[in-house]
C-alpha positions as CSV (number, residue, x, y, z in Angstrom):
1,M,-24.9,-10.9,-9.8
2,L,-23.0,-7.6,-10.0
3,S,-22.4,-7.4,-13.8
4,G,-21.9,-3.8,-14.8
5,L,-22.4,-2.5,-11.3
6,V,-18.8,-2.5,-10.1
7,R,-16.3,0.0,-11.5
8,P,-12.6,0.1,-10.7
9,L,-11.6,3.2,-8.8
10,A,-7.9,3.9,-7.9
11,M,-6.7,6.7,-5.6
12,R,-3.0,7.1,-5.2
13,Y,-1.2,9.7,-3.1
14,D,2.4,10.4,-2.7
15,V,2.7,10.0,1.1
16,N,0.7,7.6,3.2
17,P,0.0,9.7,6.3
18,C,-0.4,6.4,8.3
19,D,2.9,4.9,7.3
20,V,4.5,5.3,10.8
21,H,1.3,3.9,12.5
22,L,1.5,0.8,10.3
23,I,5.1,0.2,11.0
24,H,4.6,0.8,14.8
25,E,1.8,-1.7,14.9
26,R,4.0,-4.3,13.0
27,L,6.9,-3.8,15.3
28,T,5.0,-4.0,18.6
29,G,2.3,-6.5,17.5
30,L,-0.1,-4.3,19.5
31,K,-3.2,-2.3,18.6
32,T,-5.0,-0.3,21.2
33,E,-8.8,0.4,21.2
34,K,-8.1,3.9,19.8
35,D,-5.5,2.9,17.0
36,D,-8.1,2.5,14.3
37,E,-9.7,5.8,15.2
38,I,-6.3,7.5,15.1
39,S,-5.4,5.9,11.8
40,M,-8.7,6.9,10.2
41,R,-8.3,10.4,11.4
42,T,-4.7,10.6,10.3
43,G,-5.7,9.1,6.9
44,L,-8.4,11.7,6.4
45,E,-6.6,14.7,7.7
46,G,-2.9,13.9,7.1
47,W,-0.8,15.4,4.3
48,K,-0.7,13.2,1.3
49,G,1.1,15.2,-1.4
50,V,-0.3,14.8,-4.9
51,V,-3.5,12.8,-5.2
52,R,-4.2,10.9,-8.3
53,I,-7.7,9.5,-9.1
54,A,-8.7,7.3,-12.0
55,E,-11.9,5.3,-12.8
56,G,-12.4,2.5,-15.3
57,Q,-15.2,0.8,-17.2
58,A,-17.7,-1.4,-15.4
59,I,-16.7,-5.0,-14.9
60,L,-18.9,-7.5,-16.6
61,T,-19.6,-10.7,-14.8
62,D,-22.4,-12.4,-16.8
63,D,-20.3,-15.5,-17.1
64,F,-20.0,-15.9,-13.2
65,T,-21.8,-18.3,-10.9
66,N,-22.2,-17.5,-7.3
67,D,-19.6,-19.8,-5.7
68,R,-16.3,-19.1,-3.9
69,A,-14.1,-19.8,-6.8
70,E,-16.0,-17.2,-9.0
71,W,-15.8,-14.6,-6.3
72,E,-12.1,-15.0,-6.0
73,D,-11.9,-14.7,-9.9
74,F,-14.1,-11.6,-9.6
75,A,-11.6,-10.1,-7.0
76,V,-8.7,-10.8,-9.4
77,R,-10.7,-9.1,-12.2
78,V,-11.2,-6.0,-10.0
79,D,-7.5,-5.9,-9.0
80,T,-6.4,-6.3,-12.7
81,A,-8.8,-3.5,-13.7
82,M,-7.5,-1.3,-11.0
83,D,-3.9,-1.9,-12.0
84,A,-4.8,-1.2,-15.7
85,L,-5.8,2.4,-14.6
86,N,-2.0,2.9,-14.5
87,I,-1.6,5.5,-11.8
88,Q,1.0,5.2,-9.0
89,G,2.3,7.1,-6.0
90,Q,5.6,8.8,-6.4
91,W,7.6,6.0,-4.8
92,A,5.7,2.8,-6.0
93,H,8.0,1.9,-8.8
94,E,11.3,2.3,-6.8
95,A,9.8,0.6,-3.7
96,G,8.8,-2.5,-5.9
97,R,12.2,-2.5,-7.5
98,A,14.0,-2.3,-4.1
99,L,11.9,-5.1,-2.6
100,S,12.6,-7.4,-5.7
101,S,16.4,-6.7,-5.7
102,G,16.9,-6.3,-1.9
103,D,19.0,-3.2,-2.9
104,Y,17.8,-0.1,-1.0
105,S,20.8,2.0,-1.9
106,Q,19.1,3.4,-5.1
107,L,16.1,4.9,-3.3
108,S,15.5,8.5,-4.2
109,N,16.4,11.3,-1.8
110,G,12.8,12.2,-1.1
111,F,12.0,8.5,-0.2
112,Q,15.1,8.2,2.0
113,E,14.0,11.4,3.8
114,R,10.6,9.9,4.4
115,I,12.2,6.7,5.8
116,Q,14.3,8.9,8.1
117,W,11.3,10.8,9.2
118,I,9.5,7.5,10.0
119,K,12.6,6.3,12.0
120,N,12.7,9.5,14.0
121,A,8.9,9.3,14.6
122,L,9.3,5.8,15.9
123,G,11.8,6.9,18.4
124,E,13.6,4.2,20.3
125,S,12.0,1.3,18.4
126,G,13.0,3.0,15.0
127,N,16.6,3.4,16.2
128,A,16.8,-0.2,17.2
129,L,15.9,-1.4,13.6
130,E,18.6,-2.4,11.1
131,A,18.4,-0.1,8.2
132,D,17.5,-2.7,5.6
133,T,14.7,-4.0,7.9
134,L,13.2,-0.5,8.1
135,N,13.7,0.2,4.4
136,G,12.0,-3.1,3.5
137,M,9.0,-2.3,5.8
138,V,8.5,1.1,4.3
139,C,8.9,-0.2,0.8
140,E,6.1,-2.7,1.5
141,I,3.8,0.1,2.4
142,Y,4.6,2.1,-0.7
143,R,4.8,-0.6,-3.3
144,E,1.6,-1.0,-5.3
145,G,-0.2,-3.9,-6.8
146,S,-2.5,-6.6,-5.5
147,T,-1.2,-9.0,-2.9
148,R,-3.3,-11.6,-4.5
149,R,-1.0,-11.3,-7.5
150,A,2.4,-10.5,-6.0
151,E,4.5,-12.0,-3.4
152,V,4.4,-10.3,0.0
153,N,7.5,-9.9,2.1
154,H,6.7,-11.0,5.7
155,S,10.1,-10.2,7.2
């Protein structure tokens, strides 16, 4: 199969330049024909702050068969290997903590400033949101870890 051919690679950056696009799509439930192009361009060209990159050892899969359950296990191995690289964006830890506790009052000033920037960029739809709703949506974007191994908040 792919034994020894897949290596975990993690890239983390402080600011997701597409965060406002992601929240806008979630709020409206709409995605135009140009939204993917806009998001890709924003992701490539947008300011990200500090970029961290780490690469791990190849993942061995000699014990795998080629069925669905084994592929799911392979995906978990890749996620685990990526998490083991131990690099995070600047707000990952506090975003995860706030989502777990539901307490957004302890978010750092820099993170709160980014949330305010997103609210302003969203305009009317941002102003209509309850503070905890917007905080939760932004924390979902900035928390890190695999959704296969962590509960996702769908509110």
